[in-house]
All heavy atoms as a GROMACS GRO file, in nm:
protein
  610
    1MET      N    1  -1.590   3.799   4.183
    1MET     CA    2  -1.631   3.838   4.054
    1MET      C    3  -1.606   3.719   3.956
    1MET      O    4  -1.509   3.653   3.959
    1MET     CB    5  -1.534   3.957   4.008
    1MET     CG    6  -1.551   3.996   3.869
    1MET     SD    7  -1.491   4.147   3.809
    1MET     CE    8  -1.340   4.170   3.887
    2SER      N    9  -1.702   3.702   3.879
    2SER     CA   10  -1.705   3.610   3.775
    2SER      C   11  -1.591   3.627   3.677
    2SER      O   12  -1.555   3.743   3.637
    2SER     CB   13  -1.831   3.591   3.696
    2SER     OG   14  -1.815   3.511   3.586
    3SER      N   15  -1.516   3.529   3.627
    3SER     CA   16  -1.416   3.541   3.528
    3SER      C   17  -1.465   3.583   3.394
    3SER      O   18  -1.394   3.627   3.315
    3SER     CB   19  -1.341   3.398   3.513
    3SER     OG   20  -1.424   3.306   3.467
    4ALA      N   21  -1.598   3.579   3.371
    4ALA     CA   22  -1.658   3.626   3.258
    4ALA      C   23  -1.640   3.780   3.244
    4ALA      O   24  -1.657   3.832   3.132
    4ALA     CB   25  -1.804   3.588   3.252
    5PHE      N   26  -1.628   3.849   3.352
    5PHE     CA   27  -1.625   3.993   3.367
    5PHE      C   28  -1.479   4.048   3.374
    5PHE      O   29  -1.455   4.164   3.381
    5PHE     CB   30  -1.704   4.053   3.478
    5PHE     CG   31  -1.857   4.020   3.456
    5PHE    CD1   32  -1.909   3.922   3.537
    5PHE    CD2   33  -1.938   4.074   3.363
    5PHE    CE1   34  -2.038   3.896   3.527
    5PHE    CE2   35  -2.058   4.040   3.346
    5PHE     CZ   36  -2.115   3.951   3.431
    6VAL      N   37  -1.378   3.956   3.365
    6VAL     CA   38  -1.238   3.994   3.373
    6VAL      C   39  -1.191   4.034   3.226
    6VAL      O   40  -1.220   3.958   3.138
    6VAL     CB   41  -1.155   3.880   3.429
    6VAL    CG1   42  -1.006   3.922   3.422
    6VAL    CG2   43  -1.202   3.840   3.564
    7LYS      N   44  -1.133   4.153   3.224
    7LYS     CA   45  -1.084   4.196   3.092
    7LYS      C   46  -0.967   4.115   3.046
    7LYS      O   47  -0.889   4.062   3.135
    7LYS     CB   48  -1.045   4.337   3.107
    7LYS     CG   49  -1.155   4.443   3.131
    7LYS     CD   50  -1.106   4.581   3.138
    7LYS     CE   51  -1.211   4.677   3.171
    7LYS     NZ   52  -1.154   4.810   3.186
    8GLU      N   53  -0.950   4.100   2.915
    8GLU     CA   54  -0.838   4.020   2.865
    8GLU      C   55  -0.719   4.074   2.916
    8GLU      O   56  -0.701   4.201   2.920
    8GLU     CB   57  -0.844   4.033   2.712
    8GLU     CG   58  -0.737   3.938   2.650
    8GLU     CD   59  -0.742   3.939   2.496
    8GLU    OE1   60  -0.860   3.975   2.441
    8GLU    OE2   61  -0.648   3.898   2.436
    9GLY      N   62  -0.626   3.985   2.960
    9GLY     CA   63  -0.496   4.041   3.013
    9GLY      C   64  -0.491   4.054   3.163
    9GLY      O   65  -0.392   4.073   3.222
   10GLU      N   66  -0.615   4.051   3.233
   10GLU     CA   67  -0.629   4.078   3.367
   10GLU      C   68  -0.625   3.946   3.458
   10GLU      O   69  -0.617   3.942   3.569
   10GLU     CB   70  -0.741   4.164   3.400
   10GLU     CG   71  -0.730   4.312   3.366
   10GLU     CD   72  -0.836   4.394   3.414
   10GLU    OE1   73  -0.929   4.345   3.489
   10GLU    OE2   74  -0.842   4.514   3.370
   11ALA      N   75  -0.659   3.831   3.375
   11ALA     CA   76  -0.671   3.718   3.448
   11ALA      C   77  -0.528   3.674   3.516
   11ALA      O   78  -0.426   3.695   3.453
   11ALA     CB   79  -0.720   3.606   3.350
   12ARG      N   80  -0.536   3.621   3.630
   12ARG     CA   81  -0.416   3.574   3.699
   12ARG      C   82  -0.397   3.419   3.657
   12ARG      O   83  -0.492   3.345   3.645
   12ARG     CB   84  -0.431   3.585   3.850
   12ARG     CG   85  -0.420   3.730   3.887
   12ARG     CD   86  -0.407   3.738   4.037
   12ARG     NE   87  -0.297   3.668   4.084
   12ARG     CZ   88  -0.262   3.660   4.206
   12ARG    NH1   89  -0.338   3.710   4.306
   12ARG    NH2   90  -0.162   3.591   4.249
   13HIS      N   91  -0.274   3.383   3.660
   13HIS     CA   92  -0.238   3.247   3.615
   13HIS      C   93  -0.154   3.183   3.723
   13HIS      O   94  -0.086   3.260   3.798
   13HIS     CB   95  -0.154   3.239   3.484
   13HIS     CG   96  -0.239   3.295   3.370
   13HIS    ND1   97  -0.328   3.223   3.309
   13HIS    CD2   98  -0.224   3.414   3.312
   13HIS    CE1   99  -0.380   3.298   3.212
   13HIS    NE2  100  -0.320   3.415   3.212
   14LEU      N  101  -0.164   3.060   3.746
   14LEU     CA  102  -0.093   2.983   3.852
   14LEU      C  103   0.054   3.019   3.854
   14LEU      O  104   0.119   3.046   3.951
   14LEU     CB  105  -0.117   2.842   3.840
   14LEU     CG  106  -0.053   2.749   3.945
   14LEU    CD1  107  -0.104   2.784   4.095
   14LEU    CD2  108  -0.091   2.600   3.917
   15LYS      N  109   0.118   3.031   3.737
   15LYS     CA  110   0.267   3.054   3.725
   15LYS      C  111   0.296   3.189   3.769
   15LYS      O  112   0.408   3.218   3.795
   15LYS     CB  113   0.306   3.028   3.577
   15LYS     CG  114   0.249   3.128   3.482
   15LYS     CD  115   0.312   3.101   3.338
   15LYS     CE  116   0.260   3.197   3.245
   15LYS     NZ  117   0.323   3.331   3.244
   16ASP      N  118   0.211   3.285   3.782
   16ASP     CA  119   0.220   3.420   3.823
   16ASP      C  120   0.211   3.442   3.978
   16ASP      O  121   0.233   3.548   4.020
   16ASP     CB  122   0.134   3.513   3.744
   16ASP     CG  123   0.152   3.513   3.603
   16ASP    OD1  124   0.265   3.488   3.554
   16ASP    OD2  125   0.047   3.528   3.522
   17VAL      N  126   0.161   3.340   4.051
   17VAL     CA  127   0.150   3.347   4.184
   17VAL      C  128   0.282   3.354   4.258
   17VAL      O  129   0.371   3.272   4.216
   17VAL     CB  130   0.058   3.227   4.243
   17VAL    CG1  131   0.050   3.238   4.398
   17VAL    CG2  132  -0.078   3.236   4.173
   18ALA      N  133   0.294   3.435   4.367
   18ALA     CA  134   0.424   3.442   4.440
   18ALA      C  135   0.459   3.303   4.495
   18ALA      O  136   0.369   3.225   4.522
   18ALA     CB  137   0.413   3.536   4.552
   19PRO      N  138   0.584   3.272   4.496
   19PRO     CA  139   0.631   3.142   4.534
   19PRO      C  140   0.628   3.108   4.688
   19PRO      O  141   0.729   3.074   4.742
   19PRO     CB  142   0.778   3.140   4.484
   19PRO     CG  143   0.821   3.285   4.491
   19PRO     CD  144   0.706   3.358   4.455
   20ASN      N  145   0.516   3.131   4.748
   20ASN     CA  146   0.497   3.088   4.889
   20ASN      C  147   0.361   3.027   4.906
   20ASN      O  148   0.268   3.056   4.835
   20ASN     CB  149   0.521   3.211   4.983
   20ASN     CG  150   0.419   3.318   4.958
   20ASN    OD1  151   0.304   3.305   4.996
   20ASN    ND2  152   0.477   3.436   4.919
   21ILE      N  153   0.351   2.954   5.009
   21ILE     CA  154   0.223   2.884   5.033
   21ILE      C  155   0.104   2.963   5.055
   21ILE      O  156  -0.007   2.948   5.023
   21ILE     CB  157   0.236   2.770   5.144
   21ILE    CG1  158   0.118   2.674   5.152
   21ILE    CG2  159   0.261   2.839   5.278
   21ILE    CD1  160   0.109   2.586   5.043
   22GLY      N  161   0.125   3.079   5.126
   22GLY     CA  162   0.012   3.174   5.154
   22GLY      C  163  -0.047   3.228   5.022
   22GLY      O  164  -0.164   3.244   5.010
   23ALA      N  165   0.047   3.273   4.929
   23ALA     CA  166  -0.003   3.324   4.800
   23ALA      C  167  -0.078   3.214   4.722
   23ALA      O  168  -0.184   3.237   4.662
   23ALA     CB  169   0.112   3.382   4.728
   24LEU      N  170  -0.025   3.093   4.728
   24LEU     CA  171  -0.098   2.980   4.656
   24LEU      C  172  -0.235   2.960   4.720
   24LEU      O  173  -0.335   2.946   4.644
   24LEU     CB  174  -0.012   2.850   4.666
   24LEU     CG  175  -0.077   2.734   4.604
   24LEU    CD1  176  -0.093   2.746   4.453
   24LEU    CD2  177   0.016   2.608   4.630
   25LEU      N  178  -0.246   2.951   4.847
   25LEU     CA  179  -0.376   2.936   4.909
   25LEU      C  180  -0.474   3.039   4.885
   25LEU      O  181  -0.591   3.020   4.848
   25LEU     CB  182  -0.361   2.917   5.064
   25LEU     CG  183  -0.287   2.792   5.110
   25LEU    CD1  184  -0.251   2.798   5.263
   25LEU    CD2  185  -0.377   2.673   5.084
   26PHE      N  186  -0.425   3.161   4.878
   26PHE     CA  187  -0.516   3.277   4.844
   26PHE      C  188  -0.556   3.262   4.698
   26PHE      O  189  -0.684   3.291   4.667
   26PHE     CB  190  -0.440   3.415   4.871
   26PHE     CG  191  -0.527   3.530   4.832
   26PHE    CD1  192  -0.629   3.571   4.914
   26PHE    CD2  193  -0.504   3.594   4.719
   26PHE    CE1  194  -0.714   3.676   4.880
   26PHE    CE2  195  -0.581   3.702   4.676
   26PHE     CZ  196  -0.683   3.744   4.766
   27PHE      N  197  -0.465   3.239   4.610
   27PHE     CA  198  -0.503   3.227   4.466
   27PHE      C  199  -0.606   3.109   4.453
   27PHE      O  200  -0.703   3.121   4.372
   27PHE     CB  201  -0.373   3.183   4.376
   27PHE     CG  202  -0.396   3.148   4.239
   27PHE    CD1  203  -0.421   3.248   4.146
   27PHE    CD2  204  -0.402   3.018   4.196
   27PHE    CE1  205  -0.448   3.225   4.013
   27PHE    CE2  206  -0.431   2.986   4.074
   27PHE     CZ  207  -0.452   3.092   3.971
   28LEU      N  208  -0.591   2.998   4.517
   28LEU     CA  209  -0.679   2.889   4.505
   28LEU      C  210  -0.817   2.923   4.560
   28LEU      O  211  -0.918   2.886   4.497
   28LEU     CB  212  -0.624   2.754   4.568
   28LEU     CG  213  -0.500   2.706   4.501
   28LEU    CD1  214  -0.434   2.586   4.593
   28LEU    CD2  215  -0.525   2.669   4.357
   29ARG      N  216  -0.818   2.993   4.662
   29ARG     CA  217  -0.944   3.042   4.720
   29ARG      C  218  -1.023   3.129   4.623
   29ARG      O  219  -1.136   3.107   4.604
   29ARG     CB  220  -0.921   3.111   4.857
   29ARG     CG  221  -1.057   3.149   4.921
   29ARG     CD  222  -1.022   3.207   5.047
   29ARG     NE  223  -1.151   3.234   5.127
   29ARG     CZ  224  -1.167   3.272   5.247
   29ARG    NH1  225  -1.052   3.292   5.322
   29ARG    NH2  226  -1.279   3.297   5.296
   30VAL      N  227  -0.953   3.227   4.565
   30VAL     CA  228  -1.015   3.310   4.464
   30VAL      C  229  -1.062   3.235   4.343
   30VAL      O  230  -1.175   3.250   4.298
   30VAL     CB  231  -0.920   3.426   4.420
   30VAL    CG1  232  -0.975   3.504   4.297
   30VAL    CG2  233  -0.890   3.509   4.533
   31GLU      N  234  -0.986   3.137   4.293
   31GLU     CA  235  -1.012   3.056   4.174
   31GLU      C  236  -1.140   2.961   4.203
   31GLU      O  237  -1.204   2.922   4.111
   31GLU     CB  238  -0.898   2.979   4.133
   31GLU     CG  239  -0.791   3.058   4.071
   31GLU     CD  240  -0.837   3.119   3.936
   31GLU    OE1  241  -0.889   3.051   3.857
   31GLU    OE2  242  -0.830   3.246   3.923
   32ASN      N  243  -1.162   2.930   4.329
   32ASN     CA  244  -1.265   2.835   4.371
   32ASN      C  245  -1.383   2.918   4.428
   32ASN      O  246  -1.451   2.859   4.516
   32ASN     CB  247  -1.208   2.733   4.459
   32ASN     CG  248  -1.121   2.632   4.391
   32ASN    OD1  249  -1.179   2.544   4.314
   32ASN    ND2  250  -0.994   2.647   4.408
   33ASN      N  251  -1.398   3.039   4.393
   33ASN     CA  252  -1.515   3.121   4.436
   33ASN      C  253  -1.531   3.137   4.579
   33ASN      O  254  -1.642   3.128   4.623
   33ASN     CB  255  -1.646   3.063   4.367
   33ASN     CG  256  -1.635   3.070   4.219
   33ASN    OD1  257  -1.595   3.164   4.164
   33ASN    ND2  258  -1.674   2.962   4.147
   34GLY      N  259  -1.417   3.148   4.655
   34GLY     CA  260  -1.419   3.172   4.802
   34GLY      C  261  -1.415   3.048   4.878
   34GLY      O  262  -1.403   3.062   4.997
   35THR      N  263  -1.415   2.934   4.820
   35THR     CA  264  -1.406   2.815   4.893
   35THR      C  265  -1.264   2.801   4.950
   35THR      O  266  -1.168   2.820   4.882
   35THR     CB  267  -1.432   2.680   4.809
   35THR    OG1  268  -1.562   2.700   4.752
   35THR    CG2  269  -1.416   2.550   4.893
   36VAL      N  270  -1.256   2.771   5.077
   36VAL     CA  271  -1.119   2.769   5.143
   36VAL      C  272  -1.057   2.635   5.103
   36VAL      O  273  -1.112   2.525   5.122
   36VAL     CB  274  -1.136   2.768   5.296
   36VAL    CG1  275  -1.006   2.753   5.368
   36VAL    CG2  276  -1.200   2.903   5.334
   37ILE      N  277  -0.938   2.643   5.056
   37ILE     CA  278  -0.857   2.529   5.017
   37ILE      C  279  -0.743   2.525   5.120
   37ILE      O  280  -0.674   2.622   5.152
   37ILE     CB  281  -0.791   2.555   4.882
   37ILE    CG1  282  -0.898   2.575   4.770
   37ILE    CG2  283  -0.708   2.431   4.839
   37ILE    CD1  284  -0.993   2.468   4.750
   38ARG      N  285  -0.722   2.399   5.166
   38ARG     CA  286  -0.611   2.375   5.271
   38ARG      C  287  -0.508   2.288   5.216
   38ARG      O  288  -0.534   2.224   5.126
   38ARG     CB  289  -0.686   2.310   5.395
   38ARG     CG  290  -0.788   2.388   5.470
   38ARG     CD  291  -0.853   2.303   5.583
   38ARG     NE  292  -0.891   2.178   5.541
   38ARG     CZ  293  -1.003   2.144   5.478
   38ARG    NH1  294  -1.080   2.237   5.425
   38ARG    NH2  295  -1.033   2.023   5.448
   39ASP      N  296  -0.400   2.306   5.278
   39ASP     CA  297  -0.286   2.211   5.252
   39ASP      C  298  -0.310   2.086   5.337
   39ASP      O  299  -0.319   2.088   5.456
   39ASP     CB  300  -0.145   2.285   5.274
   39ASP     CG  301  -0.134   2.337   5.409
   39ASP    OD1  302  -0.226   2.387   5.465
   39ASP    OD2  303  -0.011   2.330   5.464
   40GLU      N  304  -0.322   1.974   5.260
   40GLU     CA  305  -0.352   1.851   5.332
   40GLU      C  306  -0.211   1.775   5.367
   40GLU      O  307  -0.211   1.701   5.468
   40GLU     CB  308  -0.427   1.755   5.238
   40GLU     CG  309  -0.561   1.812   5.202
   40GLU     CD  310  -0.655   1.806   5.315
   40GLU    OE1  311  -0.656   1.700   5.388
   40GLU    OE2  312  -0.740   1.902   5.339
   41LYS      N  313  -0.111   1.787   5.280
   41LYS     CA  314   0.006   1.713   5.295
   41LYS      C  315   0.121   1.782   5.220
   41LYS      O  316   0.102   1.814   5.103
   41LYS     CB  317  -0.007   1.566   5.249
   41LYS     CG  318   0.106   1.476   5.268
   41LYS     CD  319   0.066   1.334   5.215
   41LYS     CE  320   0.185   1.239   5.224
   41LYS     NZ  321   0.150   1.109   5.171
   42ILE      N  322   0.240   1.807   5.289
   42ILE     CA  323   0.347   1.867   5.221
   42ILE      C  324   0.477   1.771   5.253
   42ILE      O  325   0.495   1.734   5.366
   42ILE     CB  326   0.377   2.007   5.281
   42ILE    CG1  327   0.250   2.097   5.261
   42ILE    CG2  328   0.505   2.064   5.220
   42ILE    CD1  329   0.270   2.231   5.335
   43TYR      N  330   0.539   1.744   5.136
   43TYR     CA  331   0.652   1.646   5.162
   43TYR      C  332   0.751   1.666   5.041
   43TYR      O  333   0.718   1.718   4.934
   43TYR     CB  334   0.606   1.510   5.156
   43TYR     CG  335   0.523   1.465   5.039
   43TYR    CD1  336   0.586   1.397   4.935
   43TYR    CD2  337   0.393   1.485   5.034
   43TYR    CE1  338   0.514   1.370   4.819
   43TYR    CE2  339   0.316   1.451   4.910
   43TYR     CZ  340   0.377   1.393   4.818
   43TYR     OH  341   0.310   1.360   4.692
   44PHE      N  342   0.872   1.612   5.065
   44PHE     CA  343   0.968   1.613   4.956
   44PHE      C  344   0.953   1.494   4.867
   44PHE      O  345   0.951   1.384   4.926
   44PHE     CB  346   1.111   1.624   5.006
   44PHE     CG  347   1.211   1.634   4.898
   44PHE    CD1  348   1.242   1.748   4.844
   44PHE    CD2  349   1.282   1.510   4.851
   44PHE    CE1  350   1.339   1.763   4.736
   44PHE    CE2  351   1.374   1.528   4.754
   44PHE     CZ  352   1.399   1.642   4.693
   45SER      N  353   0.939   1.511   4.739
   45SER     CA  354   0.920   1.399   4.652
   45SER      C  355   1.056   1.370   4.571
   45SER      O  356   1.107   1.450   4.508
   45SER     CB  357   0.811   1.433   4.543
   45SER     OG  358   0.816   1.346   4.434
   46GLN      N  359   1.106   1.249   4.600
   46GLN     CA  360   1.230   1.200   4.533
   46GLN      C  361   1.200   1.195   4.383
   46GLN      O  362   1.288   1.228   4.306
   46GLN     CB  363   1.262   1.062   4.583
   46GLN     CG  364   1.309   1.053   4.728
   46GLN     CD  365   1.447   1.119   4.742
   46GLN    OE1  366   1.472   1.231   4.705
   46GLN    NE2  367   1.540   1.042   4.795
   47LYS      N  368   1.083   1.155   4.344
   47LYS     CA  369   1.054   1.134   4.196
   47LYS      C  370   1.061   1.277   4.130
   47LYS      O  371   1.113   1.283   4.021
   47LYS     CB  372   0.906   1.086   4.180
   47LYS     CG  373   0.851   1.071   4.045
   47LYS     CD  374   0.720   1.012   4.038
   47LYS     CE  375   0.663   1.002   3.898
   47LYS     NZ  376   0.533   0.934   3.898
   48HIS      N  377   1.012   1.375   4.199
   48HIS     CA  378   1.009   1.507   4.126
   48HIS      C  379   1.122   1.607   4.173
   48HIS      O  380   1.157   1.701   4.121
   48HIS     CB  381   0.870   1.580   4.154
   48HIS     CG  382   0.761   1.512   4.104
   48HIS    ND1  383   0.724   1.507   3.962
   48HIS    CD2  384   0.665   1.424   4.147
   48HIS    CE1  385   0.628   1.435   3.941
   48HIS    NE2  386   0.578   1.381   4.053
   49GLY      N  387   1.197   1.557   4.272
   49GLY     CA  388   1.313   1.642   4.323
   49GLY      C  389   1.275   1.766   4.390
   49GLY      O  390   1.353   1.864   4.381
   50ARG      N  391   1.158   1.772   4.456
   50ARG     CA  392   1.114   1.906   4.499
   50ARG      C  393   1.000   1.885   4.608
   50ARG      O  394   0.943   1.771   4.608
   50ARG     CB  395   1.074   2.001   4.407
   50ARG     CG  396   0.952   1.963   4.314
   50ARG     CD  397   0.934   2.053   4.192
   50ARG     NE  398   1.042   2.018   4.087
   50ARG     CZ  399   1.122   2.096   4.045
   50ARG    NH1  400   1.124   2.227   4.082
   50ARG    NH2  401   1.220   2.063   3.956
   51ASP      N  402   0.965   1.978   4.684
   51ASP     CA  403   0.847   1.974   4.776
   51ASP      C  404   0.725   1.976   4.699
   51ASP      O  405   0.699   2.042   4.590
   51ASP     CB  406   0.852   2.104   4.871
   51ASP     CG  407   0.959   2.095   4.970
   51ASP    OD1  408   1.009   1.979   5.013
   51ASP    OD2  409   1.004   2.199   5.020
   52VAL      N  410   0.631   1.886   4.740
   52VAL     CA  411   0.503   1.884   4.684
   52VAL      C  412   0.399   1.906   4.788
   52VAL      O  413   0.413   1.876   4.909
   52VAL     CB  414   0.476   1.729   4.637
   52VAL    CG1  415   0.331   1.706   4.587
   52VAL    CG2  416   0.576   1.693   4.520
   53TYR      N  417   0.303   1.995   4.739
   53TYR     CA  418   0.192   2.035   4.830
   53TYR      C  419   0.057   1.979   4.782
   53TYR      O  420   0.004   2.024   4.677
   53TYR     CB  421   0.185   2.187   4.824
   53TYR     CG  422   0.306   2.264   4.863
   53TYR    CD1  423   0.419   2.268   4.773
   53TYR    CD2  424   0.323   2.318   4.984
   53TYR    CE1  425   0.541   2.332   4.809
   53TYR    CE2  426   0.444   2.374   5.031
   53TYR     CZ  427   0.550   2.384   4.938
   53TYR     OH  428   0.664   2.448   4.978
   54GLU      N  429   0.018   1.881   4.845
   54GLU     CA  430  -0.116   1.820   4.816
   54GLU      C  431  -0.233   1.903   4.893
   54GLU      O  432  -0.219   1.924   5.012
   54GLU     CB  433  -0.128   1.680   4.860
   54GLU     CG  434  -0.036   1.578   4.780
   54GLU     CD  435  -0.059   1.426   4.812
   54GLU    OE1  436  -0.156   1.405   4.877
   54GLU    OE2  437   0.044   1.365   4.778
   55MET      N  438  -0.329   1.948   4.812
   55MET     CA  439  -0.431   2.039   4.874
   55MET      C  440  -0.567   1.969   4.878
   55MET      O  441  -0.593   1.873   4.808
   55MET     CB  442  -0.433   2.164   4.782
   55MET     CG  443  -0.302   2.232   4.762
   55MET     SD  444  -0.231   2.284   4.910
   55MET     CE  445  -0.198   2.444   4.890
   56SER      N  446  -0.660   2.036   4.943
   56SER     CA  447  -0.783   1.994   4.966
   56SER      C  448  -0.866   1.992   4.836
   56SER      O  449  -0.984   1.937   4.836
   56SER     CB  450  -0.862   2.057   5.078
   56SER     OG  451  -0.871   2.190   5.055
   57ASP      N  452  -0.815   2.058   4.740
   57ASP     CA  453  -0.892   2.059   4.606
   57ASP      C  454  -0.863   1.930   4.522
   57ASP      O  455  -0.917   1.921   4.417
   57ASP     CB  456  -0.859   2.184   4.524
   57ASP     CG  457  -0.721   2.201   4.485
   57ASP    OD1  458  -0.635   2.112   4.513
   57ASP    OD2  459  -0.690   2.295   4.411
   58GLY      N  460  -0.785   1.845   4.588
   58GLY     CA  461  -0.753   1.717   4.514
   58GLY      C  462  -0.636   1.723   4.431
   58GLY      O  463  -0.599   1.619   4.355
   59LEU      N  464  -0.567   1.835   4.420
   59LEU     CA  465  -0.455   1.854   4.335
   59LEU      C  466  -0.324   1.870   4.410
   59LEU      O  467  -0.329   1.898   4.532
   59LEU     CB  468  -0.471   1.970   4.237
   59LEU     CG  469  -0.590   1.965   4.146
   59LEU    CD1  470  -0.610   2.107   4.064
   59LEU    CD2  471  -0.575   1.856   4.037
   60ALA      N  472  -0.220   1.838   4.341
   60ALA     CA  473  -0.085   1.863   4.398
   60ALA      C  474  -0.013   1.959   4.328
   60ALA      O  475  -0.015   1.974   4.200
   60ALA     CB  476  -0.001   1.727   4.404
   61TYR      N  477   0.060   2.045   4.403
   61TYR     CA  478   0.138   2.170   4.340
   61TYR      C  479   0.278   2.160   4.378
   61TYR      O  480   0.316   2.105   4.485
   61TYR     CB  481   0.074   2.291   4.378
   61TYR     CG  482  -0.077   2.309   4.356
   61TYR    CD1  483  -0.169   2.255   4.437
   61TYR    CD2  484  -0.118   2.377   4.240
   61TYR    CE1  485  -0.308   2.265   4.402
   61TYR    CE2  486  -0.244   2.393   4.212
   61TYR     CZ  487  -0.344   2.338   4.285
   61TYR     OH  488  -0.474   2.347   4.259
   62ALA      N  489   0.362   2.215   4.300
   62ALA     CA  490   0.512   2.231   4.335
   62ALA      C  491   0.564   2.359   4.261
   62ALA      O  492   0.496   2.413   4.169
   62ALA     CB  493   0.582   2.101   4.280
   63LEU      N  494   0.677   2.398   4.306
   63LEU     CA  495   0.749   2.505   4.238
   63LEU      C  496   0.845   2.454   4.156
   63LEU      O  497   0.925   2.361   4.182
   63LEU     CB  498   0.814   2.593   4.346
   63LEU     CG  499   0.724   2.682   4.429
   63LEU    CD1  500   0.800   2.728   4.558
   63LEU    CD2  501   0.661   2.790   4.351
   64ASP      N  502   0.864   2.513   4.033
   64ASP     CA  503   0.953   2.459   3.922
   64ASP      C  504   1.093   2.526   3.964
   64ASP      O  505   1.107   2.599   4.057
   64ASP     CB  506   0.914   2.489   3.781
   64ASP     CG  507   0.897   2.634   3.750
   64ASP    OD1  508   0.944   2.719   3.822
   64ASP    OD2  509   0.824   2.655   3.646
   65ASP      N  510   1.186   2.502   3.875
   65ASP     CA  511   1.323   2.566   3.892
   65ASP      C  512   1.326   2.717   3.886
   65ASP      O  513   1.422   2.777   3.935
   65ASP     CB  514   1.419   2.501   3.793
   65ASP     CG  515   1.440   2.351   3.816
   65ASP    OD1  516   1.423   2.310   3.937
   65ASP    OD2  517   1.474   2.283   3.718
   66GLU      N  518   1.223   2.768   3.832
   66GLU     CA  519   1.219   2.916   3.815
   66GLU      C  520   1.119   2.984   3.920
   66GLU      O  521   1.072   3.090   3.913
   66GLU     CB  522   1.180   2.955   3.678
   66GLU     CG  523   1.273   2.921   3.566
   66GLU     CD  524   1.231   2.949   3.426
   66GLU    OE1  525   1.118   2.990   3.416
   66GLU    OE2  526   1.306   2.917   3.339
   67ASN      N  527   1.090   2.904   4.021
   67ASN     CA  528   0.993   2.941   4.126
   67ASN      C  529   0.854   2.980   4.082
   67ASN      O  530   0.796   3.070   4.134
   67ASN     CB  531   1.049   3.055   4.214
   67ASN     CG  532   1.147   3.003   4.329
   67ASN    OD1  533   1.119   2.892   4.371
   67ASN    ND2  534   1.232   3.077   4.379
   68HIS      N  535   0.803   2.915   3.977
   68HIS     CA  536   0.671   2.922   3.937
   68HIS      C  537   0.586   2.799   3.973
   68HIS      O  538   0.635   2.678   3.962
   68HIS     CB  539   0.668   2.940   3.783
   68HIS     CG  540   0.729   3.052   3.734
   68HIS    ND1  541   0.812   3.050   3.625
   68HIS    CD2  542   0.724   3.187   3.773
   68HIS    CE1  543   0.862   3.177   3.597
   68HIS    NE2  544   0.814   3.252   3.691
   69TRP      N  545   0.465   2.821   4.028
   69TRP     CA  546   0.378   2.707   4.066
   69TRP      C  547   0.329   2.630   3.940
   69TRP      O  548   0.311   2.694   3.842
   69TRP     CB  549   0.263   2.760   4.135
   69TRP     CG  550   0.293   2.815   4.281
   69TRP    CD1  551   0.296   2.948   4.319
   69TRP    CD2  552   0.324   2.733   4.394
   69TRP    NE1  553   0.322   2.950   4.449
   69TRP    CE2  554   0.342   2.819   4.498
   69TRP    CE3  555   0.344   2.594   4.416
   69TRP    CZ2  556   0.375   2.789   4.637
   69TRP    CZ3  557   0.371   2.557   4.549
   69TRP    CH2  558   0.390   2.652   4.651
   70TYR      N  559   0.317   2.501   3.955
   70TYR     CA  560   0.261   2.423   3.858
   70TYR      C  561   0.187   2.302   3.929
   70TYR      O  562   0.213   2.270   4.041
   70TYR     CB  563   0.365   2.365   3.762
   70TYR     CG  564   0.458   2.260   3.805
   70TYR    CD1  565   0.442   2.130   3.778
   70TYR    CD2  566   0.581   2.308   3.873
   70TYR    CE1  567   0.529   2.041   3.825
   70TYR    CE2  568   0.668   2.218   3.924
   70TYR     CZ  569   0.638   2.079   3.901
   70TYR     OH  570   0.740   1.989   3.942
   71ILE      N  571   0.102   2.241   3.852
   71ILE     CA  572   0.022   2.124   3.907
   71ILE      C  573   0.098   1.999   3.859
   71ILE      O  574   0.136   1.978   3.750
   71ILE     CB  575  -0.123   2.121   3.846
   71ILE    CG1  576  -0.189   2.245   3.888
   71ILE    CG2  577  -0.196   1.996   3.889
   71ILE    CD1  578  -0.328   2.268   3.824
   72ILE      N  579   0.112   1.912   3.956
   72ILE     CA  580   0.176   1.777   3.937
   72ILE      C  581   0.067   1.682   3.897
   72ILE      O  582  -0.025   1.660   3.968
   72ILE     CB  583   0.252   1.730   4.058
   72ILE    CG1  584   0.366   1.826   4.089
   72ILE    CG2  585   0.302   1.592   4.045
   72ILE    CD1  586   0.440   1.786   4.210
   73LEU      N  587   0.075   1.632   3.774
   73LEU     CA  588  -0.026   1.535   3.726
   73LEU      C  589  -0.003   1.393   3.763
   73LEU      O  590  -0.089   1.309   3.765
   73LEU     CB  591  -0.037   1.555   3.578
   73LEU     CG  592  -0.084   1.689   3.534
   73LEU    CD1  593  -0.078   1.702   3.381
   73LEU    CD2  594  -0.215   1.727   3.591
   74ASP      N  595   0.132   1.349   3.794
   74ASP     CA  596   0.167   1.223   3.824
   74ASP      C  597   0.232   1.198   3.944
   74ASP      O  598   0.358   1.182   3.954
   74ASP     CB  599   0.254   1.157   3.703
   74ASP     CG  600   0.387   1.240   3.696
   74ASP    OD1  601   0.393   1.353   3.737
   74ASP    OD2  602   0.485   1.182   3.644
   75ILE      N  603   0.163   1.201   4.053
   75ILE     CA  604   0.222   1.196   4.187
   75ILE      C  605   0.279   1.055   4.212
   75ILE      O  606   0.252   0.955   4.190
   75ILE     CB  607   0.103   1.226   4.295
   75ILE    CG1  608   0.054   1.366   4.272
   75ILE    CG2  609   0.160   1.207   4.433
   75ILE    CD1  610  -0.048   1.414   4.378
   0.00000   0.00000   0.00000
């Protein structure tokens, strides 16, 4: 379904996705119109002090201290 037809308040946000890799992959697939997104590389980053998930969409994700997903802009 196109996001143009989503009622206000019904849109999902990255920070609302459950704190597990399966939920993240499902969210990314939905956000990318069904394109399968894969985890390319998972590692602990000393710089960020947490696990980093590099995905096939070209972005890197991590969980913050409150277990919310966010995009890492400076890998």
